[in-house]
ZABASE-364005 format. One record per residue: residue number from 0; residue in one letter; x, y, z of N, C-alpha, C in turn. Coordinates in Angstrom, 2 decimals. Atoms other than C-alpha are relative to their C-alpha. Example, Ala and Ser with C-alpha at 12.3 -4.5 7.8 and 13.67 -1.06 7.14 Angstrom:
# residues 2
   num   residuo       nxx       nyy       nzz      caxx      cayy      cazz       cxx       cyy       czz
     0         a      0.89     -1.19      0.00     12.30     -4.50      7.80      0.90      1.20      0.00
     1         s     -0.82     -1.19     -0.06     13.67     -1.06      7.14     -0.77      1.09      0.73
# end
This chain:
# residues 113
   num   residuo       nxx       nyy       nzz      caxx      cayy      cazz       cxx       cyy       czz
     0         m     -0.32     -1.38      0.02    -52.42    117.80   -195.27     -1.38      0.74      0.11
     1         d      1.17     -0.92     -0.11    -54.95    120.48   -194.28      0.01      1.06     -0.96
     2         y     -0.05     -0.99      1.10    -55.78    122.61   -197.30     -0.78      1.27      0.13
     3         f      0.93     -1.06     -0.03    -58.42    125.03   -196.20      0.00      0.72      1.39
     4         n      0.28     -0.88     -1.14    -59.06    127.91   -193.79     -1.54      0.23     -0.14
     5         f      1.47     -0.24     -0.07    -62.78    127.92   -192.85     -0.26      1.26      0.79
     6         l      0.08     -1.23     -0.70    -63.10    131.56   -192.00     -1.39      0.24      0.53
     7         t      1.45      0.03     -0.39    -66.94    131.51   -191.96     -0.68     -1.04     -0.92
     8         p      0.57      0.99      0.81    -69.40    129.11   -193.38     -0.13      0.42     -1.49
     9         g      0.05     -0.46      1.37    -69.52    131.35   -196.51      1.36      0.51     -0.53
    10         d     -1.41     -0.43      0.40    -65.76    131.96   -196.76      1.08     -0.95      0.31
    11         i     -1.01      1.03     -0.15    -63.51    129.03   -197.31      1.17      0.32     -0.96
    12         r     -1.12     -0.35      0.78    -60.01    129.85   -198.48      1.11     -1.08      0.06
    13         l     -1.11      0.91     -0.04    -56.95    127.88   -199.45      1.07      0.49      0.90
    14         k     -1.01     -0.34     -0.96    -54.34    127.80   -196.74      1.19      0.70     -0.70
    15         g     -1.21     -0.70      0.53    -51.42    130.23   -197.42     -0.37      0.92     -1.17
    16         s      0.50     -0.92      1.05    -53.53    132.34   -199.89     -1.22      0.73      0.40
    17         r      1.28     -0.71     -0.18    -56.35    134.72   -200.08     -1.07     -0.42     -0.97
    18         i      0.88      0.49      1.01    -57.99    132.70   -202.81     -1.04     -0.92      0.64
    19         g      1.09      0.86     -0.42    -61.40    131.18   -201.99     -0.22     -1.12     -0.85
    20         i      0.26      1.18      0.85    -62.52    127.87   -203.12     -0.94      0.19     -1.09
    21         e      0.99     -0.39      1.08    -65.22    129.51   -205.17      0.78      0.33     -1.31
    22         t     -0.78     -0.37      1.26    -62.51    130.86   -207.51      0.39     -1.21     -0.79
    23         i     -0.43      1.24      0.70    -61.17    127.44   -208.33     -1.23     -0.73     -0.54
    24         l      1.18      0.75      0.35    -64.61    125.87   -208.42     -0.74      0.64     -1.23
    25         y      0.61     -0.69      1.14    -65.97    128.55   -210.76      0.72     -0.36     -1.31
    26         e     -0.81      0.38      1.20    -63.07    127.93   -213.19     -0.30     -1.43     -0.39
    27         y      0.18      1.39      0.30    -63.61    124.22   -212.97     -1.40     -0.36     -0.43
    28         i      1.36      0.41      0.37    -67.41    123.88   -213.01     -0.60      0.87     -1.13
    29         d      0.71     -0.86      0.83    -68.64    126.89   -214.89      0.83      0.26     -1.34
    30         r     -0.77     -0.24      1.17    -65.67    127.47   -217.28      0.61     -1.22     -0.61
    31         g     -0.49      1.31      0.47    -64.65    123.82   -217.75      1.47     -0.02     -0.10
    32         r     -1.50      0.00      0.05    -60.99    124.50   -217.12      0.52     -1.23      0.79
    33         t     -0.57      1.22     -0.63    -58.75    121.57   -216.21      0.76      0.51      1.25
    34         p     -0.78     -0.39     -1.14    -56.89    121.58   -212.84      1.36      0.65     -0.43
    35         e     -1.23     -0.56      0.46    -53.67    122.19   -214.73     -0.07      1.41     -0.47
    36         e      0.26     -1.36      0.55    -55.07    125.26   -216.45     -0.28      0.90      1.20
    37         i      0.26     -0.77     -1.24    -56.30    126.52   -213.08      1.26      0.32      0.69
    38         a     -1.25     -0.15     -0.73    -52.96    126.10   -211.46      0.97      0.95     -0.75
    39         q     -0.79     -0.93      0.77    -51.27    127.91   -214.35     -0.46      1.39      0.09
    40         t      0.60     -1.27     -0.16    -53.64    130.79   -213.95      0.28      0.67      1.35
    41         y     -0.18     -0.52     -1.32    -53.34    131.11   -210.20      1.28     -0.60      0.52
    42         t     -1.35      0.56     -0.29    -49.60    130.66   -209.77      0.35     -0.07      1.47
    43         s     -0.28      0.14     -1.48    -49.70    131.14   -205.97     -0.50     -1.26      0.57
    44         l      0.59      1.33     -0.47    -51.52    127.75   -205.72      0.79     -1.05     -0.70
    45         t     -0.58      1.21      0.57    -50.08    124.37   -206.32     -1.06     -0.87     -0.69
    46         l      0.99      0.91      0.62    -51.68    121.76   -208.51     -0.67     -0.85      0.97
    47         e      0.54      0.74     -1.10    -52.19    119.73   -205.34     -1.15      0.71      0.66
    48         q      1.10     -0.82     -0.71    -54.26    122.53   -203.81     -1.19      0.07     -0.94
    49         v      1.13     -0.07      0.97    -56.39    122.78   -206.99     -0.77     -1.35      0.06
    50         y      0.66      1.33     -0.08    -57.04    119.00   -206.92     -0.71     -0.24      1.28
    51         a      0.62      0.18     -1.34    -57.74    119.06   -203.20     -1.35      0.72      0.11
    52         t      1.25     -0.78      0.02    -60.38    121.78   -203.80     -1.11     -0.75     -0.78
    53         i      0.99      0.69      0.84    -62.08    119.82   -206.58     -0.43     -1.25      0.75
    54         l      0.35      1.23     -0.79    -61.90    116.61   -204.44     -0.99      0.39      1.16
    55         y      0.83     -0.51     -1.08    -63.46    118.53   -201.50     -1.43      0.25     -0.51
    56         y      1.32     -0.31      0.68    -66.29    119.71   -203.85     -0.65     -1.33     -0.37
    57         l      0.58      1.32      0.38    -66.83    116.15   -205.19     -0.48     -0.82      1.20
    58         q      0.34      0.76     -1.16    -66.99    114.71   -201.72     -1.19      0.69      0.83
    59         n      1.00     -0.84     -0.68    -69.42    117.49   -200.48     -0.82      0.72     -0.93
    60         k      0.70     -0.71      1.11    -71.38    118.28   -203.58     -1.12      0.75      0.40
    61         n      1.20     -0.67     -0.40    -74.66    119.24   -201.98      0.42      1.36      0.79
    62         k     -0.43     -1.10     -0.82    -72.99    121.48   -199.33      0.77      1.11     -0.76
    63         i     -0.87     -1.04      0.76    -70.52    123.16   -201.74     -0.78      0.61     -1.11
    64         s      0.89     -0.60      1.05    -73.14    123.56   -204.47     -0.84      1.17      0.63
    65         e      0.72     -0.99     -0.67    -75.12    125.56   -201.94      0.88      1.24      0.29
    66         y     -1.08     -1.02     -0.23    -71.94    127.54   -201.04      0.17      0.84     -1.23
    67         m     -0.17     -0.66      1.39    -71.42    128.31   -204.78     -1.23      0.84     -0.30
    68         k      1.26     -0.74      0.28    -75.07    129.34   -205.18     -0.10      1.26      0.83
    69         n     -0.06     -1.14     -0.89    -74.77    131.72   -202.23      1.00      1.02     -0.50
    70         w     -1.02     -0.85      0.50    -71.50    133.14   -203.62     -0.43      0.75     -1.24
    71         i      0.46     -0.65      1.27    -73.06    133.84   -207.01     -1.09      0.99      0.35
    72         e      1.00     -0.97     -0.34    -76.09    135.44   -205.47      0.49      1.17      0.70
    73         h     -0.62     -1.11     -0.71    -74.00    137.55   -203.17      0.67      0.97     -1.05
    74         g     -0.62     -0.80      1.06    -72.05    138.77   -206.27     -0.99      0.82     -0.77
    75         h      0.96     -0.66      0.70    -75.23    139.63   -208.08     -0.60      1.21      0.83
    76         r      0.56     -0.98     -0.94    -76.56    141.55   -205.04      1.01      1.17      0.12
    77         m     -0.97     -1.07     -0.17    -73.32    143.52   -204.63      0.14      0.85     -1.35
    78         r     -0.08     -0.72      1.21    -73.14    144.42   -208.30     -1.31      0.97     -0.15
    79         e      1.26     -0.74      0.09    -76.85    145.57   -208.23      0.06      1.23      0.97
    80         e     -0.16     -1.03     -1.04    -76.14    147.58   -205.01      0.95      1.12     -0.50
    81         q     -0.92     -1.03      0.47    -73.19    149.25   -206.65     -0.56      0.80     -1.20
    82         r      0.65     -0.65      1.12    -75.23    150.04   -209.77     -0.96      1.04      0.47
    83         l      1.00     -0.94     -0.55    -77.92    151.68   -207.68      0.63      1.15      0.80
    84         n     -0.64     -0.98     -0.88    -75.49    153.44   -205.38      1.55      0.07     -0.41
    85         p     -1.39     -0.02      0.41    -72.29    154.05   -207.34      0.83      0.88      0.84
    86         p     -0.90     -0.80     -0.74    -69.29    155.38   -205.49      0.23      1.36     -0.70
    87         p     -0.10     -1.33      0.59    -68.65    159.13   -206.05      1.06      0.02     -1.12
    88         v     -0.97      0.06      1.07    -65.57    158.34   -208.17     -0.53     -0.48     -1.26
    89         s      0.64      0.52      1.17    -67.71    156.35   -210.55     -0.81      1.12     -0.70
    90         e      0.85     -1.07      0.63    -70.12    159.26   -210.98      0.92      1.04     -0.67
    91         k     -0.92     -0.94      0.59    -67.20    161.63   -211.63      0.53     -0.48     -1.29
    92         l     -0.50      0.59      1.22    -65.74    159.30   -214.22     -1.06      0.09     -1.06
    93         q      1.09     -0.03      1.01    -69.12    159.06   -215.98     -0.21      1.39     -0.50
    94         q      0.06     -1.43      0.40    -69.33    162.85   -215.95      1.09      0.39     -0.94
    95         l     -1.16     -0.33      0.90    -65.83    163.18   -217.43     -0.18     -0.58     -1.40
    96         r      0.27      0.69      1.28    -66.70    160.66   -220.15     -1.01      0.75     -0.82
    97         a      1.06     -0.66      0.69    -69.83    162.48   -221.06      0.45      1.39     -0.50
    98         e     -0.50     -1.32      0.39    -68.02    165.87   -221.20      0.96     -0.23     -1.20
    99         r     -0.93      0.30      1.12    -65.29    164.31   -223.45     -0.73     -0.28     -1.26
   100         k      0.84      0.28      1.18    -67.91    162.87   -225.75     -0.57      1.20     -0.64
   101         a      0.61     -1.23      0.40    -69.67    166.18   -225.96      0.98      0.88     -0.71
   102         n     -1.07     -0.79      0.61    -66.42    167.98   -226.69      0.44     -0.58     -1.36
   103         k     -0.49      0.64      1.23    -65.44    165.49   -229.33     -1.11      0.19     -1.12
   104         q      1.13     -0.21      1.03    -68.92    165.87   -231.12      0.14      1.50     -0.46
   105         v     -0.07     -1.42      0.35    -68.50    169.66   -230.99      1.17      0.24     -1.00
   106         n     -1.16     -0.17      0.86    -65.00    169.47   -232.47     -0.16     -0.59     -1.39
   107         e      0.28      0.65      1.32    -66.09    167.02   -235.18     -0.95      0.89     -0.86
   108         s      0.99     -0.90      0.68    -68.99    169.35   -236.05      0.67      1.26     -0.56
   109         e     -0.71     -1.18      0.41    -66.70    172.33   -236.29      0.94     -0.32     -1.21
   110         i     -0.95      0.44      1.10    -64.25    170.38   -238.57     -0.86     -0.13     -1.28
   111         s      0.72      0.30      1.17    -67.00    169.31   -240.93     -0.69      1.22     -0.64
   112         n      0.60     -1.26      0.45    -68.36    172.88   -241.29      0.95      0.86     -0.76
# end
């Protein structure tokens, strides 16, 4: 059975889903979760697909370790970019939080006086 869609060298997904192999491998390698736990969490996948992903990793450890390293680095870059250039809605939410906090402090000050 063919388990994967190789969309690009940096984007391998499980057939019939939008879940990338990095999702399963992160749970397995970094979080120490069993294949059964992973299949219970990602209910759109079968236990067979989870095991196939782990087997693919074990058979291609160097290549997939590099894939995972690139995935993690990409995530860090994207979070840093978002931190440096937050979307307008994020800035608006931060402004609203600051206003609420200021109003709460004013109200508490008035109550205590």
